[in-house]
LUMPANU-836313 format. One record per residue: residue in three letters; x, y, z of N, C-alpha, C in turn. Coordinates in pm, whole numbers, padded with zeros to 5 digits, always signed. Example, Ala and Ser with C-alpha at 12.3 -4.5 7.8 and 13.67 -1.06 7.14 Angstrom:
BEGIN
ALA+01319-00569+00780+01230-00450+00780+01320-00330+00780
SER+01285-00225+00708+01367-00106+00714+01290+00003+00787
//
This chain:
BEGIN
MET+21004+00936-19448+20961+00904-19312+21024+00772-19268
THR+21079+00770-19148+21141+00648-19097+21035+00547-19059
ASP+21058+00422-19100+20964+00316-19066+20989+00276-18921
SER+20893+00304-18834+20911+00279-18690+20841+00152-18643
ARG+20794+00070-18736+20725-00052-18697+20822-00148-18630
THR+20782-00202-18515+20871-00292-18442+20805-00427-18411
THR+20675-00438-18427+20605-00564-18396+20639-00670-18500
ASP+20684-00786-18454+20717-00892-18549+20598-00988-18563
ASN+20612-01082-18653+20502-01175-18683+20457-01251-18558
ALA+20554-01302-18483+20521-01385-18367+20450-01303-18259
THR+20494-01179-18240+20432-01095-18138+20286-01065-18171
LEU+20262-01032-18299+20125-01002-18340+20035-01124-18323
LEU+20079-01239-18370+19995-01359-18361+19973-01401-18216
ALA+20076-01385-18132+20060-01419-17990+19953-01331-17926
ALA+19951-01202-17962+19852-01110-17906+19712-01147-17953
LEU+19698-01186-18079+19567-01222-18132+19517-01355-18074
HIS+19609-01447-18045+19568-01572-17979+19531-01546-17833
TRP+19598-01450-17770+19574-01418-17629+19439-01352-17608
ARG+19399-01264-17699+19275-01188-17681+19153-01278-17700
TYR+19049-01241-17633+18919-01308-17648+18814-01209-17600
ALA+18688-01239-17625+18580-01151-17581+18562-01171-17431
THR+18624-01087-17354+18628-01102-17209+18489-01084-17148
LYS+18446-01185-17076+18311-01181-17018+18311-01128-16875
ALA+18423-01144-16803+18431-01098-16665+18556-01013-16647
PHE+18535-00884-16625+18646-00792-16601+18671-00778-16451
ASP+18794-00743-16416+18827-00712-16278+18795-00565-16254
PRO+18689-00534-16180+18648-00394-16161+18749-00312-16082
ALA+18844-00378-16018+18943-00306-15938+19062-00260-16021
LYS+19072-00307-16144+19187-00273-16228+19150-00168-16332
THR+19231-00064-16339+19208+00046-16432+19322+00053-16533
ILE+19290+00080-16657+19392+00094-16760+19475+00219-16729
PRO+19610+00207-16724+19694+00323-16695+19672+00435-16796
ALA+19689+00559-16750+19661+00676-16834+19742+00676-16962
ASP+19871+00639-16956+19953+00642-17077+19909+00535-17176
THR+19869+00420-17126+19820+00313-17213+19689+00356-17279
TRP+19600+00417-17199+19473+00459-17257+19493+00569-17360
LYS+19586+00659-17336+19615+00764-17433+19656+00704-17567
THR+19735+00598-17561+19777+00529-17683+19657+00466-17752
LEU+19567+00406-17675+19449+00344-17735+19355+00447-17795
GLU+19347+00564-17733+19267+00671-17793+19327+00712-17928
GLU+19460+00717-17933+19526+00753-18059+19500+00646-18164
ALA+19496+00519-18122+19464+00411-18215+19323+00428-18271
LEU+19230+00472-18188+19095+00499-18236+19098+00609-18342
ILE+19168+00717-18312+19176+00830-18405+19240+00789-18537
LEU+19339+00700-18530+19412+00659-18650+19340+00551-18731
SER+19223+00508-18685+19149+00404-18758+19111+00453-18897
PRO+19123+00366-18997+19087+00404-19134+18936+00407-19155
SER+18893+00485-19253+18751+00490-19290+18740+00521-19438
SER+18630+00482-19498+18606+00507-19640+18606+00658-19666
PHE+18674+00700-19770+18690+00841-19805+18771+00918-19701
GLY+18815+00851-19594+18879+00921-19484+18783+01012-19411
LEU+18653+00983-19422+18550+01074-19372+18531+01069-19220
GLN+18569+00956-19159+18559+00941-19013+18419+00978-18961
PRO+18316+00904-19003+18179+00940-18966+18141+00893-18826
TRP+18227+00918-18730+18207+00865-18596+18254+00963-18489
ARG+18210+00935-18366+18265+00995-18246+18279+00881-18146
PHE+18387+00883-18072+18412+00778-17974+18378+00832-17835
ILE+18273+00779-17776+18230+00823-17644+18292+00729-17541
ILE+18382+00781-17461+18452+00699-17362+18383+00716-17227
VAL+18326+00609-17178+18251+00614-17052+18336+00552-16940
THR+18372+00636-16845+18444+00588-16726+18365+00616-16598
SER+18263+00700-16608+18181+00734-16492+18099+00613-16444
PRO+18116+00571-16319+18036+00459-16267+17886+00487-16277
GLU+17847+00612-16258+17706+00647-16262+17647+00627-16401
ILE+17721+00671-16503+17671+00655-16640+17672+00508-16681
LYS+17777+00436-16642+17781+00292-16670+17659+00222-16611
ALA+17625+00261-16488+17510+00200-16420+17380+00230-16495
LYS+17370+00347-16554+17251+00381-16632+17245+00301-16762
LEU+17361+00274-16821+17365+00202-16948+17340+00052-16931
ARG+17383-00002-16819+17377-00148-16803+17238-00209-16822
PRO+17130-00152-16767+16998-00213-16788+16958-00217-16936
HIS+17016-00130-17015+16985-00126-17158+17092-00199-17239
SER+17169-00284-17169+17276-00362-17231+17261-00509-17198
TRP+17136-00554-17192+17104-00692-17155+17160-00725-17017
ASN+17179-00622-16935+17232-00635-16799+17369-00704-16795
GLN+17448-00683-16897+17580-00746-16904+17678-00674-16811
ALA+17748-00752-16730+17836-00697-16627+17957-00625-16685
GLN+17994-00658-16809+18110-00593-16869+18096-00441-16869
VAL+17974-00395-16885+17950-00250-16895+17995-00177-16769
THR+17964-00233-16654+17997-00166-16528+18132-00207-16472
ASP+18180-00327-16507+18303-00377-16446+18430-00341-16523
CYS+18416-00303-16648+18536-00270-16726+18594-00137-16680
SER+18717-00112-16723+18784+00015-16691+18730+00128-16776
HIS+18728+00107-16908+18680+00207-17003+18579+00142-17098
TYR+18466+00208-17115+18361+00155-17202+18349+00249-17322
VAL+18376+00196-17440+18378+00279-17561+18248+00259-17638
VAL+18178+00369-17661+18058+00366-17744+18096+00428-17878
PHE+18083+00349-17984+18114+00396-18118+17987+00458-18175
ALA+17981+00590-18172+17863+00662-18220+17888+00711-18362
THR+17791+00691-18448+17809+00728-18588+17704+00831-18632
ILE+17738+00903-18738+17650+01006-18791+17527+00941-18855
LYS+17410+00988-18818+17286+00928-18868+17256+00970-19012
LYS+17293+01092-19049+17268+01140-19184+17388+01222-19231
ILE+17463+01165-19323+17581+01234-19376+17537+01358-19452
SER+17603+01471-19427+17569+01596-19494+17689+01651-19569
GLU+17664+01749-19652+17774+01815-19722+17865+01885-19622
ALA+17809+01929-19510+17891+01993-19407+17992+01895-19349
ASP+17953+01767-19335+18047+01665-19287+18161+01646-19386
ILE+18126+01644-19513+18227+01629-19618+18321+01749-19620
ASP+18264+01868-19608+18346+01989-19610+18438+01997-19489
ALA+18391+01949-19376+18476+01949-19256+18596+01857-19275
SER+18573+01743-19339+18682+01650-19367+18784+01711-19462
LEU+18735+01779-19566+18824+01841-19662+18901+01957-19599
ALA+18836+02032-19512+18903+02142-19443+19017+02090-19357
ARG+18995+01976-19295+19102+01916-19214+19218+01870-19303
THR+19186+01820-19420+19290+01779-19515+19375+01899-19555
VAL+19309+02010-19583+19380+02134-19618+19471+02176-19502
GLU+19419+02168-19381+19495+02209-19263+19618+02122-19241
VAL+19601+01991-19254+19709+01898-19223+19812+01889-19335
ARG+19766+01885-19459+19855+01862-19572+19900+01990-19643
GLY+19837+02101-19611+19878+02226-19670+19845+02239-19818
VAL+19744+02165-19863+19703+02175-20003+19595+02281-20016
LYS+19566+02322-20138+19461+02421-20162+19326+02350-20177
LEU+19224+02411-20121+19092+02350-20122+19043+02321-20263
GLU+19076+02409-20356+19027+02389-20493+19082+02262-20558
THR+19195+02214-20509+19251+02091-20565+19172+01968-20521
LEU+19084+01984-20423+19007+01872-20369+18863+01872-20417
GLN+18829+01963-20506+18690+01975-20551+18642+01851-20626
GLY+18731+01790-20703+18693+01667-20772+18659+01556-20674
TYR+18741+01545-20569+18717+01444-20466+18587+01475-20392
ARG+18563+01604-20367+18439+01644-20302+18319+01602-20386
SER+18327+01621-20515+18217+01585-20604+18187+01436-20600
VAL+18295+01357-20591+18277+01211-20583+18202+01175-20454
MET+18244+01233-20343+18180+01202-20215+18035+01249-20211
VAL+18012+01371-20257+17876+01423-20259+17788+01339-20351
GLY+17841+01304-20468+17766+01223-20562+17730+01086-20508
ASP+17819+01032-20424+17796+00898-20369+17709+00902-20243
LEU+17747+00985-20145+17685+00981-20013+17564+01072-19997
ILE+17556+01177-20079+17447+01273-20064+17339+01252-20170
HIS+17382+01232-20294+17285+01222-20404+17276+01082-20466
GLY+17373+00998-20438+17377+00865-20500+17294+00762-20426
ALA+17300+00640-20476+17222+00531-20416+17261+00507-20271
ARG+17388+00530-20240+17433+00506-20103+17370+00603-20003
SER+17320+00716-20051+17259+00814-19961+17140+00754-19886
LYS+17075+00656-19948+16958+00594-19885+16998+00502-19769
VAL+17123+00461-19767+17170+00371-19661+17294+00429-19594
ALA+17306+00562-19594+17426+00627-19541+17446+00597-19392
ALA+17337+00585-19317+17349+00554-19174+17409+00415-19154
GLU+17362+00318-19234+17416+00182-19227+17562+00181-19272
TRP+17593+00261-19374+17730+00272-19422+17821+00323-19310
ALA+17775+00426-19239+17853+00483-19129+17874+00380-19018
ALA+17770+00301-18990+17781+00198-18887+17886+00094-18926
ARG+17890+00058-19054+17992-00039-19099+18132+00019-19082
GLN+18146+00148-19101+18276+00211-19080+18320+00195-18934
ALA+18223+00203-18842+18255+00192-18700+18318+00058-18668
TYR+18279-00046-18741+18336-00178-18715+18482-00185-18757
ILE+18522-00102-18853+18664-00094-18888+18741-00040-18768
ALA+18689+00067-18709+18754+00126-18592+18754+00029-18474
LEU+18645-00045-18459+18635-00143-18350+18745-00248-18364
GLY+18762-00303-18483+18865-00405-18504+19004-00350-18479
ASN+19027-00228-18526+19157-00164-18505+19184-00146-18356
PHE+19081-00102-18284+19094-00080-18140+19126-00209-18066
MET+19056-00318-18098+19076-00443-18027+19215-00501-18053
THR+19263-00488-18177+19397-00537-18208+19502-00457-18134
ALA+19487-00324-18134+19581-00239-18062+19580-00273-17913
ALA+19460-00293-17858+19449-00327-17716+19520-00458-17685
ALA+19502-00558-17771+19566-00688-17749+19717-00675-17748
LEU+19771-00593-17837+19916-00572-17842+19969-00505-17716
LEU+19882-00431-17648+19922-00363-17524+19882-00440-17399
GLY+19828-00561-17419+19790-00643-17305+19663-00599-17236
VAL+19576-00531-17311+19448-00485-17257+19336-00573-17311
ASP+19250-00621-17223+19139-00706-17265+19023-00622-17318
THR+18947-00682-17410+18831-00614-17467+18716-00711-17486
CYS+18598-00653-17501+18480-00732-17535+18390-00648-17624
PRO+18382-00682-17755+18292-00608-17843+18148-00641-17806
MET+18061-00540-17811+17925-00560-17763+17822-00499-17857
GLU+17730-00583-17903+17616-00539-17982+17485-00551-17904
GLY+17491-00616-17789+17371-00640-17710+17333-00518-17627
PHE+17275-00419-17691+17230-00300-17620+17117-00236-17700
VAL+17048-00142-17639+16936-00074-17702+16983+00065-17748
PRO+17009+00082-17877+17065+00209-17926+16985+00332-17886
ASP+16852+00325-17894+16770+00442-17862+16792+00489-17718
GLN+16805+00395-17628+16826+00430-17488+16967+00486-17466
TYR+17064+00427-17533+17201+00480-17524+17203+00624-17576
ASP+17135+00645-17688+17134+00779-17748+17077+00882-17652
LYS+16973+00844-17579+16912+00937-17483+17004+00963-17364
ILE+17060+00857-17309+17144+00870-17190+17271+00951-17220
LEU+17327+00930-17337+17454+00995-17374+17434+01125-17450
GLY+17309+01162-17475+17283+01286-17546+17325+01283-17691
LEU+17317+01168-17753+17364+01153-17891+17259+01200-17992
GLU+17134+01178-17959+17026+01208-18052+17029+01355-18096
ALA+17051+01445-18001+17053+01589-18031+17173+01628-18116
ARG+17273+01542-18119+17395+01570-18196+17393+01502-18333
GLY+17281+01439-18366+17273+01370-18494+17354+01243-18499
LEU+17379+01184-18382+17457+01062-18373+17373+00948-18318
THR+17420+00826-18339+17355+00710-18278+17460+00607-18241
ALA+17437+00534-18133+17529+00429-18090+17520+00311-18186
SER+17634+00273-18244+17635+00165-18343+17689+00034-18286
VAL+17793+00042-18205+17853-00076-18144+17933-00026-18025
CYS+17964-00115-17931+18038-00075-17812+18152-00172-17786
CYS+18243-00131-17699+18352-00221-17662+18397-00192-17520
ALA+18391-00293-17437+18442-00281-17300+18591-00309-17302
ALA+18667-00233-17223+18812-00252-17219+18860-00248-17074
GLY+18955-00333-17043+19008-00339-16907+19096-00461-16891
TYR+19081-00530-16779+19163-00648-16752+19076-00762-16702
ARG+19098-00879-16757+19017-00996-16723+19023-01029-16575
GLY+18911-01072-16522+18906-01113-16382+18945-01259-16368
GLU+18988-01297-16250+19029-01436-16227+18915-01534-16245
SER+18791-01486-16231+18675-01574-16241+18631-01597-16385
CYS+18694-01530-16480+18649-01543-16620+18692-01678-16678
LYS+18597-01769-16688+18628-01905-16731+18671-01912-16876
TYR+18635-01811-16955+18667-01814-17097+18814-01782-17125
ALA+18884-01731-17025+19023-01690-17045+19113-01807-17082
HIS+19079-01926-17037+19168-02040-17058+19115-02141-17159
LEU+19006-02107-17225+18951-02197-17326+19025-02180-17459
ALA+19038-02287-17533+19104-02281-17664+19021-02195-17759
LYS+19089-02120-17842+19020-02035-17939+18965-02123-18051
VAL+18839-02107-18083+18774-02191-18184+18768-02115-18316
ARG+18839-02164-18415+18838-02106-18549+18844-02220-18651
PHE+18783-02202-18765+18796-02301-18871+18941-02303-18920
PRO+18987-02417-18974+19125-02426-19020+19150-02339-19142
ARG+19277-02310-19164+19318-02221-19272+19265-02268-19408
ASP+19269-02399-19434+19229-02447-19569+19079-02430-19593
LYS+19002-02408-19487+18860-02387-19502+18827-02238-19519
MET+18913-02152-19467+18885-02010-19461+18961-01924-19563
ILE+19074-01973-19608+19162-01894-19696+19165-01956-19835
GLU+19138-01876-19936+19149-01920-20076+19243-01825-20150
THR+19343-01880-20211+19437-01800-20291+19416-01835-20436
ILE+19388-01737-20521+19362-01766-20662+19455-01684-20751
//
């Protein structure tokens, strides 16, 4: 496979310095369809433990639905003013059917025989269904969502799209409004995406991070 990576060190770091948790979006600006299609692909390509992908990405663009979600989001304006609002919904209870669906997709994509994956299936079932992790499988799935969130925000920054990760919301209300409860899903974290407004005072503030010697240890 040809290595098609083209982003250099300086470009990546410039994008990461440019991005910030955007507090004020320009409601008049919409992410172009081709750019959003790329960001959706970035969501799909996000890594997850076991490759299980215990999530669904609910993309909210409807002004009516955004308006319903906002009161249950600490009334934060990002929810209604952003172009696309991503709700990272995760599986509440991992089942053997979820594992089998993942393995079936592996068979489909890689052309391997299902019986060759039985050992891997046993590991997943032993861990997520019968093992100690089964008691915290919902929390495990939520942690996976944060991997996808980070991947999404980095991809967005590289494309010049602003984002704001959001935990300030009421999951139960989101689940009802979006019909997640009936699907065995729950809202774990959200991310507003769009373009910063001119009034956003945080856009020009220096990024606050501890210095490298305090945060990085090489042993």
